[in-house]
KENULO-29235 format. One record per residue: residue number from 1; z, x, y of N, C-alpha, C, O in turn. Coordinates in nm, 3 decimals. Atoms other than C-alpha are relative to their C-alpha. Layout:
<domars>
[NUM,[Z,X,Y],[Z,X,Y],[Z,X,Y],[Z,X,Y]],
...
</domars>
This chain:
<domars>
[1,[-0.019,0.071,-0.148],[-0.002,0.015,0.001],[0.018,0.080,0.153],[0.103,0.157,0.196]],
[2,[0.028,-0.087,-0.172],[-0.103,0.138,0.368],[0.168,-0.033,0.035],[0.257,-0.111,0.002]],
[3,[-0.170,0.003,-0.089],[0.212,0.208,0.573],[-0.071,-0.041,0.175],[-0.157,0.031,0.225]],
[4,[0.018,-0.006,-0.116],[0.175,0.055,0.931],[0.097,-0.006,0.073],[0.131,-0.118,0.108]],
[5,[-0.101,0.005,-0.062],[0.459,0.174,1.118],[0.008,0.017,0.169],[0.002,0.129,0.220]],
[6,[0.015,-0.061,-0.192],[0.462,0.167,1.533],[0.110,-0.001,0.047],[0.146,-0.118,0.040]],
[7,[-0.102,-0.048,-0.090],[0.766,0.283,1.722],[-0.008,-0.011,0.148],[-0.033,0.105,0.182]],
[8,[0.007,0.010,-0.132],[0.756,0.207,2.085],[0.161,-0.026,0.039],[0.239,-0.099,-0.022]],
[9,[-0.095,-0.064,-0.023],[1.044,0.341,2.291],[0.003,0.016,0.159],[-0.104,0.061,0.202]],
[10,[-0.005,-0.047,-0.101],[1.149,0.378,2.648],[0.097,-0.070,0.113],[0.212,-0.098,0.078]],
[11,[-0.134,0.004,-0.067],[1.352,0.284,2.920],[0.011,-0.182,0.035],[-0.055,-0.262,-0.031]],
[12,[-0.056,0.151,0.005],[1.505,-0.090,3.055],[-0.139,-0.032,0.077],[-0.196,0.057,0.140]],
[13,[0.114,0.111,-0.059],[1.219,-0.315,3.187],[-0.102,0.101,0.016],[-0.128,0.141,0.130]],
[14,[0.110,-0.096,0.008],[0.947,-0.072,3.094],[-0.164,-0.065,-0.027],[-0.280,-0.038,0.003]],
[15,[0.113,0.100,0.078],[0.748,-0.337,2.913],[-0.032,0.023,-0.177],[-0.130,-0.011,-0.244]],
[16,[-0.017,-0.026,0.148],[0.829,-0.233,2.559],[-0.012,-0.126,-0.076],[-0.089,-0.137,-0.171]],
[17,[0.016,0.103,0.093],[0.879,-0.558,2.432],[-0.072,-0.078,0.011],[-0.047,-0.168,-0.069]],
[18,[0.087,0.071,-0.056],[0.611,-0.733,2.576],[-0.115,0.082,-0.068],[-0.210,0.017,-0.114]],
[19,[0.123,-0.081,0.058],[0.372,-0.456,2.441],[0.022,0.018,-0.172],[-0.070,0.038,-0.251]],
[20,[-0.015,-0.001,0.129],[0.526,-0.447,2.112],[0.003,-0.117,-0.076],[-0.007,-0.107,-0.198]],
[21,[0.006,0.166,-0.007],[0.537,-0.844,2.097],[-0.169,-0.005,-0.071],[-0.217,-0.039,-0.179]],
[22,[0.121,0.059,0.002],[0.194,-0.850,2.155],[-0.100,0.115,-0.144],[-0.190,0.076,-0.217]],
[23,[0.080,-0.070,0.109],[0.064,-0.551,1.907],[0.045,-0.063,-0.147],[-0.034,-0.032,-0.236]],
[24,[-0.063,0.045,0.090],[0.268,-0.730,1.633],[-0.091,-0.108,-0.042],[-0.156,-0.128,-0.145]],
[25,[0.094,0.148,0.069],[0.102,-1.073,1.672],[-0.166,0.047,-0.004],[-0.255,-0.006,-0.071]],
[26,[0.186,-0.078,0.044],[-0.259,-0.859,1.697],[-0.006,0.018,-0.089],[-0.060,-0.066,-0.162]],
[27,[-0.036,-0.018,0.160],[-0.166,-0.681,1.383],[0.044,-0.082,-0.126],[0.032,-0.078,-0.249]],
[28,[-0.070,0.106,0.104],[0.008,-0.949,1.255],[0.113,0.148,-0.144],[0.096,0.199,-0.255]],
[29,[-0.075,-0.114,0.045],[0.282,-0.685,1.160],[0.151,-0.077,0.056],[0.167,-0.153,0.151]],
[30,[-0.163,0.078,-0.024],[0.672,-0.801,1.166],[0.050,0.085,0.108],[0.027,0.205,0.100]],
[31,[-0.023,-0.060,-0.122],[0.814,-0.706,1.505],[0.184,0.050,-0.008],[0.256,-0.023,-0.076]],
[32,[-0.141,-0.019,0.032],[1.190,-0.542,1.520],[0.056,0.068,0.142],[-0.017,0.136,0.214]],
[33,[-0.093,-0.088,-0.119],[1.444,-0.408,1.802],[0.112,0.050,-0.004],[0.217,-0.007,-0.033]],
[34,[-0.108,-0.083,0.007],[1.649,-0.167,1.821],[0.144,-0.082,0.006],[0.232,-0.079,-0.080]],
[35,[-0.087,0.077,-0.033],[1.880,-0.409,1.996],[0.044,-0.074,-0.087],[0.167,-0.080,-0.087]],
[36,[-0.073,0.050,0.108],[1.938,-0.601,1.714],[0.048,0.026,-0.131],[0.094,-0.043,-0.222]],
[37,[-0.070,-0.071,0.086],[2.021,-0.336,1.523],[0.113,0.065,0.041],[0.169,0.138,-0.041]],
[38,[-0.122,-0.062,-0.091],[2.299,-0.220,1.757],[0.108,-0.085,0.075],[0.214,-0.055,0.128]],
[39,[-0.098,0.131,-0.072],[2.437,-0.554,1.889],[-0.007,-0.109,-0.105],[-0.086,-0.140,-0.193]],
[40,[0.025,0.154,0.044],[2.527,-0.864,1.788],[-0.114,-0.067,0.054],[-0.182,-0.004,0.135]],
[41,[0.065,0.068,-0.077],[2.304,-1.162,1.877],[0.030,0.018,0.127],[-0.046,0.074,0.206]],
[42,[-0.048,0.009,-0.153],[2.498,-1.200,2.187],[-0.019,0.115,0.102],[-0.043,0.093,0.221]],
[43,[0.001,-0.106,-0.039],[2.488,-0.856,2.276],[0.147,0.028,0.034],[0.192,0.138,0.065]],
[44,[-0.163,-0.034,-0.033],[2.859,-0.896,2.333],[0.064,0.142,-0.073],[0.135,0.233,-0.030]],
[45,[-0.113,-0.124,0.111],[2.979,-0.655,2.027],[-0.081,0.095,-0.039],[-0.188,0.047,-0.078]],
[46,[0.081,-0.088,0.109],[2.821,-0.336,1.872],[0.041,-0.024,-0.153],[0.158,-0.032,-0.191]],
[47,[-0.069,-0.052,0.118],[2.817,-0.318,1.517],[0.025,0.123,-0.035],[-0.011,0.223,0.029]],
[48,[-0.037,-0.123,-0.005],[2.960,-0.073,1.357],[-0.073,0.106,-0.057],[-0.192,0.082,-0.082]],
[49,[0.150,-0.093,0.007],[2.788,0.251,1.264],[0.002,0.001,-0.151],[-0.065,0.087,-0.207]],
[50,[0.050,-0.015,0.170],[2.811,0.179,0.871],[-0.109,-0.118,0.021],[-0.206,-0.109,-0.055]],
[51,[0.113,0.117,0.017],[2.589,-0.175,0.975],[-0.113,0.036,0.062],[-0.213,-0.020,0.016]],
[52,[0.069,-0.090,-0.080],[2.386,0.039,1.219],[-0.084,0.038,-0.078],[-0.198,-0.010,-0.078]],
[53,[0.019,-0.102,0.099],[2.328,0.285,0.948],[-0.070,-0.098,-0.112],[-0.172,-0.054,-0.166]],
[54,[0.049,0.100,0.120],[2.244,-0.007,0.689],[-0.130,-0.079,0.054],[-0.226,-0.104,-0.019]],
[55,[0.114,0.102,-0.022],[2.008,-0.228,0.912],[-0.132,0.145,0.028],[-0.245,0.122,-0.016]],
[56,[0.119,-0.068,-0.022],[1.777,0.099,1.020],[-0.072,0.050,-0.121],[-0.189,0.089,-0.125]],
[57,[0.088,-0.094,0.089],[1.748,0.233,0.658],[-0.020,-0.160,-0.044],[-0.024,-0.144,-0.166]],
[58,[0.067,0.130,0.053],[1.650,-0.169,0.576],[-0.149,0.019,0.066],[-0.260,-0.008,0.020]],
[59,[0.199,-0.017,-0.093],[1.333,-0.091,0.830],[-0.033,0.121,-0.061],[-0.150,0.137,-0.094]],
[60,[0.118,-0.142,0.031],[1.266,0.264,0.715],[-0.078,-0.025,-0.107],[-0.191,0.023,-0.119]],
[61,[0.072,0.035,0.138],[1.191,0.100,0.354],[-0.085,-0.076,0.001],[-0.133,-0.106,-0.109]],
[62,[0.087,0.119,-0.040],[0.967,-0.155,0.515],[-0.164,0.108,0.002],[-0.189,0.224,0.035]],
[63,[0.175,-0.051,0.010],[0.586,-0.057,0.478],[-0.080,-0.039,0.136],[-0.182,0.027,0.156]],
[64,[0.087,0.029,-0.100],[0.446,-0.205,0.792],[0.119,-0.090,0.106],[0.170,-0.192,0.060]],
[65,[-0.070,0.034,-0.108],[0.661,-0.293,1.110],[-0.044,0.070,0.155],[-0.098,0.180,0.160]],
[66,[0.004,-0.030,-0.104],[0.646,-0.278,1.503],[0.132,0.007,0.073],[0.152,-0.106,0.115]],
[67,[-0.105,-0.009,-0.042],[0.986,-0.178,1.654],[-0.004,0.059,0.144],[-0.078,0.149,0.184]],
[68,[-0.044,-0.093,-0.148],[1.129,-0.100,2.022],[0.093,-0.017,0.059],[0.144,-0.128,0.068]],
[69,[-0.107,0.032,-0.035],[1.375,-0.042,2.173],[0.023,0.113,0.122],[-0.074,0.182,0.153]],
[70,[-0.100,-0.106,-0.088],[1.616,0.194,2.447],[0.081,0.075,-0.108],[0.097,0.196,-0.098]],
[71,[-0.133,-0.066,0.123],[1.871,0.277,2.133],[-0.085,0.070,-0.107],[-0.091,0.043,-0.227]],
[72,[0.036,-0.066,0.173],[1.663,0.547,1.945],[0.073,0.148,0.066],[0.024,0.228,0.146]],
[73,[-0.102,-0.112,0.023],[1.958,0.807,1.929],[0.002,0.041,-0.120],[-0.080,-0.012,-0.196]],
[74,[-0.001,-0.027,0.116],[2.051,0.980,1.639],[0.001,-0.061,-0.104],[-0.052,-0.026,-0.209]],
[75,[-0.044,0.080,0.143],[2.160,0.737,1.413],[-0.109,-0.085,-0.025],[-0.108,-0.162,-0.121]],
[76,[0.099,0.084,0.099],[1.814,0.579,1.404],[-0.123,0.143,-0.048],[-0.196,0.149,-0.147]],
[77,[0.070,-0.082,0.102],[1.640,0.921,1.386],[-0.011,0.117,-0.138],[-0.091,0.196,-0.187]],
[78,[-0.042,-0.066,0.120],[1.824,1.049,1.105],[-0.081,-0.071,-0.112],[-0.125,-0.011,-0.210]],
[79,[0.052,0.065,0.130],[1.672,0.745,0.893],[-0.102,-0.052,-0.005],[-0.140,-0.128,-0.094]],
[80,[0.180,0.005,-0.021],[1.318,0.730,1.028],[-0.065,0.112,-0.055],[-0.148,0.116,-0.146]],
[81,[0.047,-0.195,0.055],[1.267,1.151,1.004],[-0.117,-0.044,-0.139],[-0.236,-0.074,-0.131]],
[82,[0.067,-0.035,0.102],[1.125,1.148,0.706],[-0.062,-0.118,-0.075],[-0.134,-0.105,-0.174]],
[83,[0.094,0.080,0.077],[1.014,0.805,0.623],[-0.153,0.006,0.081],[-0.252,-0.003,0.008]],
[84,[0.066,-0.015,-0.095],[0.776,0.841,0.937],[-0.080,0.116,-0.003],[-0.187,0.122,0.058]],
[85,[0.096,-0.159,-0.035],[0.641,1.203,0.906],[-0.060,0.021,-0.122],[-0.134,0.118,-0.139]],
</domars>
């Protein structure tokens, strides 16, 4: 199966979400945001390190996705590096 993974990251209000959702729609790829890996749905509570790690590992196993966010820290890179290189 061919892998189609697109990672978009940048500053707040830079158009990442709009671009990611357009690409996702156009290429029929699932859309993800690092916000939903780091924060609960109400953005008021951060997930634990264990939960964040589990969520990014789950994403890294998927063959196709578009993911965007400003949260591109070590916790993301450690789990995606081997998957996308």
